[in-house]
Each structure stands twice: as C-alpha cells, then as structure tokens.
N, C-alpha and C positions, 0 to 999 in steps of 0.2 A: 503494500500500500504506500500511499504518499500523503503527507500533510504539507500544505503550503500556507505559510503565514505571509501577510502583506504588511510591509513596513513602509519605508519611505527613504529617499536619498538622505533625508535628515537623520536616518538611523545609521548612516555611515560616517557622517561628520556633523559637528554641531552647526547650528544655524543661528546667526545673530538675531536677537529679538524673539526667539522661540525656544528658550532653554527647556521649558516644560515639555513642549512637543518633541524636541529632539531627544530628550531623556526617555520619553515613553517609547519612542521608536527604537532607541538603542536597547531598551528592555525587551522588545519583541525578539530581537536578534539573540539576546542572552537566553531567553526562554526556549527558543527553537534549538539552540545549540545543546542545551541541557536535555531537552526532550529527545533529541536525536540519539544521544547516548543511551537513554532509557528504553527506547523502543527498537533500537537496532537488532536485538536478539529476535524480534518478531518480524523481521524483514520489512520494516516500515522506514521509509525515508522522509526526513523532515527538511524542508528548504524554506528560504525566505526570499521574497521578491522585494526589490528596492526601487519602485518606480519613481520617476521624476514628478514634477508638478502635474497633476491631472486636472483637466478642465471640467470642473463640476461646480454646481451652485455653491457648495460649501467653500471651495477654493476661491471662487470669485468674491464671496463675502469676506473671506480672510484677507484678501489682497488689500482691501480698503484700510485695514488696521495695521498692516505691516510697516515697520520702519522703512524709510526711503532706501537705505543700504540693502535691506532684505529684498525689497522690490527689484532693485537693480540686479542682485544676484540671481533671483528667481527668473527674471526675464532672459537671462543668457541661455537657459536650456529650453525655453518656450514652455507652452502648456499643452500637454498631450491629451488627445480625446480618450475618454474613459473606455470606449470600445476597443481602441488599439491596445491600451494597457492590459485590459482583461484578456484579450486574445493572446497576447505575448505571455502572460502568466499561465494560461491554460495550455 
C-alpha cells in the first residue's frame, strides 16, 4: 500500500511571515518519516508531496495578508492550478 501526505514547499524551508504555517508543514514531513519506519514491515510506503503555491480560494485570500517580501517570493514560482497539482501527486 501507499500513504501520501500533502505538505507544502514551506515544509522544506521556512517562509518569512509564516512561521506557524511553515512549522506545521515541517511537522507533516516528520510524521511521515516516523510512520514510514513503523509501517515498513507491512509493505506500506509513506511519501510526502511538497507542492508549490496552489491557486485556490484559500491561497488567494492569504495573499492579501502576506508581507510584501513573502508576496515577492511566492510570485517567483507562480500559482499552480489545483488540478495539475492533484494529478502530479496521484
């Protein structure tokens, strides 16, 4: 079997102005790594997807409250359609 967790690029490196969000996404990675060791004897694989900014209503709302520097950093990768990200993960 396979278990796939969805984190964020913010789970790979901290993001200015989003310390709580980044910390929670780092936590997903840690949980997945620990779980992988626990379920390995049962032939279950655990992996984590780290998508970039996904173009969703929630993301659009968050953009308005982002510090300017964070908006500039986010804009460099662009905003990915949710369908594209979902297909890549599956």
